[in-house]
N, C-alpha and C positions, 0 to 999 in steps of 0.2 A: 504493500500500500504506500509506504514512504517513497519507493522508487517512482510510482505512478504520479504522486503529488509533485515530486521534484521535476519529473519530466514535463508536466504541464506548466510548472512555474518557469521552466527554462525555454519552453516552446516559443514565446514571443521574442526572446533574444535571438534564437536560431532563425526564426522567420525574418527578423529585421536584418540579420547578417546576410541572408540569402537575397533579400530584396535590395539591399545596398549594393551587393556584388553585381546583380543583374542591371541595376540602374547606371553602372559605370561603363557599360559597353558603348563604344562610339562606332557607328556604322561607317564603313569605308567605301564599299561597293557591294553589289549584289552577292550575298553569301559570305561576306567578309566583315568582321568587326574586331575592335581591339579595346583593351583597357590597360592602363598603367597604374600601379598602386604601390604604396609603401610596403616593404616586406615586414612581417611581424617582428623581426629582430634587426637591429642595426648591424651592418657589415663593418669590417675593418677599413674599407675603402669605398670611395665614390658615393652615389646617392641612395643606396639601399632600396632601389626600385625594382619591381618585377613587371615586365611587359608581357602581355598575353594576347596572341592573335587567335581568333576563333574563325574556323572555316567550315562551311556546310558542305558535306559530300553530295548533297542534292543540288547545289547551286554552283559548284566549282568543278573544274577538271584538274587532274594531278598527273605529273609525270616525273620520271627520273632523268636527269641529264648527267652524263659522265664524260670526263676527258678521255677515257680509254675507248670511247665509241667514236668512230669516224676520225681518229687521230687528232682529236681536239686538244687544246692546251688547258691546264689548270687556270681558273679565272677567279677574280673576286666576285662575291655574290651580286653586286650591283651590275657588273658587266654580263654575268649569266642572264640576269633579268632583262636588261636592255636588248641583248642580242636575240633572245628567244621570245620577247613580248610577254613575259610572265608578269603577273601582278605581285607575286611573292616568290622569293627564293630563300631557301633555308638549307643548312647542311643535311645531307642524307645519312650521315653517320661518320664515325671515326675511320681513319684510313691508315694504311701501312706506311710508316714513315720512311721505310727503305726505298720504296719505288714511288711514293707519293701519288699513287693512282688507285690502288686496290682497296676496296672497302674491307674492314676487319671482319665483317660477317658476309654471308651469302648475298650476292647482288646480281640480279638478272633483269634485263630489260628486253622483252621480246626474245630475239635470237642472240642478243649480245650478252655474254657472260663476263662481267667485271671480276667477279670472284665466284668460282663454282663450288667452293668448299663451305659446308655448314660449320659454324662456330659452336662448339658444344657448350660454351658458357653463355651464349646469347639466346634469350628465350622470347624475343619479340620479333614479329615479322610485319613490316609495312607492305601492304599489297595495294596495287592500283592497276588501271587499265584492265577492267574486267572483260572476260571473254563474251559475256552476255550483257546487253544494255540494261537489263533489269537488275543487275547486281550493283552494289554500292560502289561508287567511283573510287573511294580509298578507305581502307580499314587499317587499324593498328591492332594486332591480335596477339594473344598470349599463346605461344607455341606449345606449352605444356598441356593445353586443353583443345588445341585445334589440329585436325587431321592434315598432315603435310601434303599428302597426295591430292586430297580434295582442294587444298589451297592452290597447288600448282595447276590444277585443271580449271580453276576459276579465274585466275589473274595472270596477265602477261608479264607484269612487273612485280618483282619481289625483292625486298631489301631488309636484311636482318640487323637487329641492334640489341643493345644491352637493356635489360628490363629494370625498371625502378619501382613500379607498382604493377601487381599482377592483374589478371582478368577479373578477379573477384574483389579487387580494391584493397589488397593487402600490401603493405610496404615491404620492399626487399631490404635486406641488411647488406651494407657496403663494407665488408670486412677487409677487403684488400688494401684500401687506402682510406681508412675511416676519418683521418684528420685532414685530408687534402681539401684545400680551399681553391675555388676557381670560378671564373666567369663560366656560364654554360647556357646551352640552348637544348630544349627538350621537346619531344612530341608526346601527345596524350590523346585519349578519347574518353567519352563518358558513356553512361548507360544508353543514351539516345543515339549514339554514333557520331556526335559532333567531334570535330578535330580541333586540337589546340596546339599552338607552338609557343613555348614559354622561354623567355630570355631574361637573364640577369647579367649585367656588367659587373655589379658588385660581387666579390667572391664569397661563396658559402660552401659548406660541405654538402655532399650529395644527400646525406640524411636530413640536414636542415631543410633543403629544398623540397624533399619528399613531404616533410611535415607541413610546409607552407602550402603545397598544392592541395592538400585536403581541405584547407581553409578557403582557397581561392576558387576551386572548381567543384561545384556540387556534383556528387555521384561520379567522381573521376574513376576511371578504370585503367586499362593497360597503358603504361607510360614507358617511353623509350628515351634513353640518353643519346643525344645526337652529336654533341661536340662540346669541348671545353677550352678555355684559354683564348688566345688571340684568333684562333681559327673559327671560333663560335660566331656564326653570322646569321642575321635575319634582315632581309631587305624587302621593303614594300613600296610599290609604285602604283597609284591609281590616278584618276583624272585630276584630282586636286590635292593629293597627299603623297609625300615621299617620307619614308621612315627608314633610317639606317641604324642598325644595332650591331656592333661588333665588340667582341670580348677583349680581355687583356690578361688578367692575373691568373697564374697557376702556381701553387706552392712549389718552391724549390727551383722549378725549371724556367719560370717566367714571372718572378715575384715582383711585379710592378704594375702600375695602372697607366702606363705611358702610351699604349697603342692608340694610334689616331686614324686607322684606316682598315678597310677590309683586306684580309690576307687571301691569297689565291688558294682555292680548294678544288678537289677533283670531281666530287660527286654531290649533286644537289637535288632537292625536291623543288619542282616548279609548280606553282598554283595559279590558275587563271580563272577569274570570275566569268560565269556564263552570261 
């Protein structure tokens, strides 16, 4: 009985928090909206802001663009967008630093294989370009609960990444580098299938960001880490808005907030409003 009373006493607060979050969305173009908000905790550097782009898979198209396809060169996110006519460009995932071309997880775009090997430590697959028009334009799915052969048969484009929140909404533990601080960009989905791309210039640990996401996005589900540090990129161009977000800080390897431009990256997700 006490639990029920406490639940009803707290319900107006929860409702107000969700209403406030929803009211902060700024429309950009058909199917695209964004919000920028203060992080719940102050970072050691910069403005402690979190930027969130929301994209509707019903109103947008999605594609992977890779430097390894058609002998293209690595490019900064803004150039990828300008040359392709995309409204949004964001990292498709972390890449092999030895060749600076290959995604660290599986990456296939139609007949082109950027990386044919599945990464046993990565449990998220971003899938786009469905084989049937009736299927969702892009999904972010938990591979521990999704049939791989079925997914291969349903989508032409598949990109594997590292899971932060699973398909049931459970946070993952980042034991490998628990204290690492960095700028980062992340992809996520919710129960309704909306897609989110989250960016923070201010450095946080991965565990901190996971905690923030539960407060920012109601009913958040499968979440994928896309990139950190100065390579973390999110560029938006619409009829009357240009937004450029690029990272900087990484503990030990790039421990400063001095980066002032997009770095060249090999694999990106492009989003175009329909």
